[in-house]
N, C-alpha and C positions, 0 to 999 in steps of 0.2 A: 635605787634605779628607775627612771621615769620609765611610766607605761604608757601604752596607748589610751588607754582609760583619760590617764592624768591628761593627755593631749587634747583629748575631746572637750573633756571640763574647761580646760584653758580656754579652747576654741568656742565653746559654749556661752560661757562669760563675756568674750569680746564680742559676741552676735549679740548679746544680749545689749551691750552698750551700744552698738551699731543701732538696733532697731528702735533703743528707746532715743537717741540722738533723733533718728528721722522720724517718729513721732514728736518729737518737740518742735523740730523743723517745720511740720506739715501745719501746724496750728495757726502758722501766718500763711496767708495765701500769698503775700507780696514779697519774696525774698529779699527785698532791701529793708522792708520794715521788718525786720526781727527783733522783740525788744531785746535790750542789753542782757537782761538776767538770763533770757532762754540764750541767748548765743554763748553768753559764761558757762553755762550747762553742756551745749552741745559740744564745746571747746575740752570741757572737764570729761565727758564721755568719750569723744574721740581719741584723746590723749590716753585715757584708762583702757581705750580697746586697742589704741596700738602698745602698750606695754604688755598687755596679756598675750597678744599677738607674738611679740617676741618671745616671750616665756613658752608658749605653745612651741615655737621655730627653734628653739633652744633645747626643748624635750625632745624634739623629734630629731634634731640633730645626735644628741645624745643616745638616744633609742638605736637609731640607726648603725652608729657606731658603735654600740655595745654588742648589737647583733649581728655586724661585719666581724666585731672579733672572736665570737663564738663561732660563727660560720661564715667563713669569707664569702664563699660562691653562691650562698643562698640568699634570695631577695624576700624582705619582709614584707611579703604580699600585702597581709591585712594592715600592717601600719600604711602603706603605699594605697589601699583602700580607704582607709580613713581620713588621711589627708588629701587625696581626691574629691572624695564626697564633702571636708569642711570647705575644699576650694570652690564647690560646684554651688554651697549653700550660700557661701559668702558672695559670691557673683550674682545670685539670684535675690538676694537682700535678706537672706535668713529663710530656713526652713520653717512653715505653719506651725509645727511643733513648739518651735523655740519660742515663736509669738504666744502662742495660748499658755505655755508654760510660766512666760515671764507674766501675761495677765493673771493668772492664776496667783503666784506671787506677789503681785503688787495687791490686789486684793487680799491676802493672807497680811501682808505687811500694813495697810489700811485698817483691819481689823483687831490687830493688835496695837497700832496705836491709840484705837478708841477705848479698848480695855484698860491699857496701862498708861496711856501717852507714852510720849518719845525721849523726852528729855531726861538726861542723866541714867537711861535705862540700858543693862547689859546688853540687850538685845538688839536695839540701833548701835551701840558701839560695834556691834560685832559684824554689822552690815560692810558692804563693799562699798565703793563710790557712786557706781551705777546706782546700785538700790536705793542709796540715800537720796541722792539727785533724785530718783523718781518718786519718792516720798515726802519730800519737804520742800516748799516754797521759799527760796533764798531771800528773799526780801524782807519776808514776816515772819518766815519758822511756822507757818501754818501748815497744816497738812494737806498733802493733795489728793484729791476724790478721785480714783482712778477712774479711766475712762469705760470700765465695764459698769460701774456704779453710776457714774455722772449721765453716760450715755443713755440710757433708759429715763431719765430723769427729763433733760432735754427733749425726749421723743414724748413722753407724756405731758408736758407744759402744754402744748396744741390740744391736748381732750380737755385736759382742766380749766385752763384761762381762756375766757371767753373771746380775749379780744384777737388772740393768737390763732384761735381756730376761725374765727371770722373771715381770716387771710390776709392778716397785717404782714409786709413785707418785712424779711429778717435778713439782716446781714451780720455774717459771722466777722468780727473783727479782734486782731489784738493789740489795738491802739486805745486809747483813753480817750479817742474823739472820734467822729464819723463825718467826713467832709460830703453835706448833702448838695455842693454846687455841682459834682457829678452827675448827679440826679437833673436839676433846674436849670443847669447851665449849658444845655445842648440846645445845638441850631439846626435847624435847616432850612433850605429855601430852593428855589428855580434859578438854573442859568450860574449864579455866581454868589458866593455869599462874602460882604465885606468882614473879613477877620480883624481888621484894625479898629472897627468901631464896635462900640458896646451894642450887643445884638439884642433886640426886642423878642425874646425868645418864646414868649406866649403874653405877647400883645392881647388886651381883651379878653384872656382868660382867666390867666392869674390875677387877682387883686392886687395884690402884694406879696412882699419878697418874704421867704421862709428864713427861717435861722440857718445860716451858714455851716454850722457844725451841731452836731448831737454829742452832748456830754454821757459818757459810761459811770453810772454810778454802782453803790455796792447795795447790793440787796441780800439782806441778813434774815437766816431762819433761826429759831433756836429751838432745840430738841434737847429734853430732859428724859434720860432713861435711867432706869432703876440699876441695882449693882446686879440683881439677879438676871436680867436682861443681859447684860453686859458679857456674862459668863455663858449665854447660848452660844449657839452654831455661829460661824462666821456668814453662812446663808442667810439665818432671819436676822441678824444686824444689819446686814445688806438690804433687806427688803423693808425694813424698819426704817431704816434713812430716806431710802425711794420714796415711801408713802408719806412719811411727815414733811419732807423738804420739798417733794411736787405740789404736795397740797398748800403751803405755805406760800412757796414761791408765786404760786397760780393766783391766790387771792391779792396778795401785794401789788402783783403787775396787773390786775385789771381797774384796781383802785387807781392806781399809778395813770394808766391808761386812758380812763375815763377823764379824772380830773386832776392829776400830778401838776405841780407848780413850776416844775422843771429845777427846785430847789432839794438837792441830793436825792432826786427820785426823776425819771422821765417828767416829760410834757404830757398832758391829758389833752384832749381833742377838746372838751368841754373848757379848759381853761384858756386855751388859744382860741376858742370863739367870745371869750370876754375879757381877757386880761390883754389887752394891748389895741383891738383884738387883732389877728391874723385873718383868723376866720369872719368874713363880714357879711356875707351872702345868707338869704335864710327866711323864715318866716316868722310875725311875732304876733301872740294871740291877742284877740280882742280883751280877755278878761284874764286876771292872774290866775293860774293853776286850771285852767279850763282848757281839755282839749278837744280839738273842732277837726272835724273828719273832713272837712275840705282842706284844711291846713296841711293836714297830712299827706292829703294827695298832691297839693301843689310843693310840697319839700324836694321831691327830686329833681323837678325843674328849675329848683335854684342853680343848679351845677351843670357845667356844660354835658354834653351828650356822652364824650367818651369817660365818663367818671359814672353816669347815669347806670350804663349797661349792667355792668356788676356791682353797684351800688347796695348797699343794705341800709336799713332802719335799726340805730342803737338806741336803748332807752333805757332809763332808770325803773327799778321794778315798780316804783309807785306812778312813774307815767303810763308803766304798762299795764299797771290796773286798771286806770282811768279810760287807756284806749280798750281794753278789753269789755267795757262797760258801756261803751256807745252802740246805740241804736238809732235803726230807721223808724220812718213815721209810723210802721206797723209794730214795732216793740221786737223786731230781730235784731240780733247784734250784728255788728257789720264786721267785725272780726273772730275769726275763730280761730285759734292758734293750733298748731298741729298735734293731734293725739295718738299718731304714730312714732312707735321707740324708734329714734336716731332720724327722724325726719324732721328736718327745720321748718320753724316758725316762718310764715310768708305774709305780708301786708300789702296790700294791691299788686300782687306779684313779684314784689322785691324779698328780701330776708330780712327777717327782722329778729334781733339780739338782744336781748335783756342783759344790762351791765349794771350792777349796782355802782361803781364807781361814777356813774355819772350823777349830776346834782339829782336830789328828791324833788320833787313839786312842794312848794313853799305858801302857804297862805299869806300873803302880805301885798301889799299896795303895788309892789315892785313886779313888773314882766320882764323876770331878767333871769331866769333860770335855762338854759339850755337841756332840758330834761331831756328831749329828744334831739339827735344828730340822724343827719344821712349822708353818707358816703361810702366811696371807694377804699377801704384799708390796704389794698393791695397797691394802689396808685398814690394814695395819701398819706400815710404814715409808713415811718420807717424806724425798726426796732433793731438795735445794734447790741449783738451778741457777743460776749467776751468767750461763751460756750468754755468755760472752764470753771470747777466748783473747789472753793478750798474748804477746809474743818480746823478748828480751833476749840480745844479739850479746856471746860472750865471745870478745875477739881475742885475750889473751895466755896464756889459760889452758892451751891445746893445739896453739900455735904450733908447738913443738920436733916434733912428730909430723905437724906440716902440715896441721894439721885448725883447723877454726872451730868453738867450740861455740856453741848456741843453746838457749837455758832457755826453754821454753814454758809457760806460766801458766794453768791452769784453775782459776777459783774455785768449791767444790762442798762441801755438807755434809748430812749423813744422820743421821737419828735414828730410832728407833723411837718410832712416832705413838700407838699402841694397842698397849699391853704384852699384851691379852686375845687378840690376833689370832696371839699366837704359843705354841707348845709346844717344851719342851725334852727331849731323851733325853740323859741324863746315863750317861756309859760310863766 
C-alpha cells in the first residue's frame, strides 16, 4: 500500500527537478540564447518531473481508493492536506526548504566526486536523473561546481583581483562571445536620426574602432590535495577549494587584463596600447624608464572629460616604485601612498592601482613600455563572465606523491571596449 509519505517523497523529487531546471534556465539572461546542452538538460529534468508527478498521482489515487474501501464515508484529511500543500508549493516554485535541501545535496555529491571520482562509482550509478544532471557537465563529463561553492569564489574575485576591484565592467554571459557593438554602436542626436546611414557615434572622441566581439576563454586552476585531506569533512574540502581557486584565478586574471595577448586569454590594456594599437593617445617619456611628475599630471588630460571623472592610474610595481621615489626641489616626496587599511591609494586626486600584469620598466634604448596607464575601467573595459566553474579529477598524474589533482575551469574573456577611455604613458 502506498503511503502519504511515499507521495510526499515523489513530489519532493519532482520539485527538485523543477527547481534545478529553473536554475539552469536562469543562467541565460536571454531566454532565446540558452545553450543547446542546457536546453537538453532542462528537457530531461522536466520530463523526469512529469514522470514523478504521474507516479505521485497514481499513489494518491491508490491511497484514496484503499482508504475509501476501508472507510467509504471517511475523508482522508491528512492525504488531502498533503496534496493541497504540495500543489501550493509547486505553484510558488517550490518551498525554500526543498531548495535548501537540494543545495546541501549538491555540495554532498560534489564532495563525493572529489574524494572518489564519479566514473564507474556505484554511488553515482544509484543517483536519479536530476542528481546526475546537476553534477556532471554533459559535453565534457566535468563535474559542475555547485553554486554554493562557486558563488563565494565569484564574490571573492573582486576583492582579490586588482582589475575587477578597480571597477571593470562585468557582463554575465552564456555564450562564447560577447558583441561589443551593443556598447559602441549606440547613437544620439537632436531632432532626427538618419537610421539608414552609418552613424558617427563618437566622432572626434573615439580614435579608432574596438574589436566587435569578446572571446570567452578557459581559465584553469590546478589544486593538488593529499589523500588525508580528501578524507576531511565536506565543509573543510569546500573551504580549501574556494581558497585555492580564488587566489589562482585572481592572479591569472590580473596578468591577462594587464598585458594579455588575446590568444587563449583576454586582451590586456597594455597590449591594446602597443599591438595595433587601439589606444593611441598618451604621453611619451623623454628618457627610457624615467618617470617624470609632469608627465603623470598630463596623462588624465589625454582622455575626454567623461572618462576622466572616474578614471584611475594603473601601474606596474616597478613603475609604482619609481613614482614613489619622485621628490620636489626640497626633497619632499611628491606621492604619499595611503597608510590606512582599506583606504585606496590616490595620485593627484585620482585612484592609483598597482597591477603587476602591466609591463615592468626596462632599461633599454626604446621608449615603448606602457608601464603606466590611465583610464576608466567601468566604461573602457568589459569582462565577459560565464559565471560557471567545472572540475576535473586527475587520479594518476600525482599519485606517486600521494596527491590527487583537481583542475578547475572558469570561462572568462575581456577586452578594451572604448579605446578613448584610456591613455598610455610610454617609458
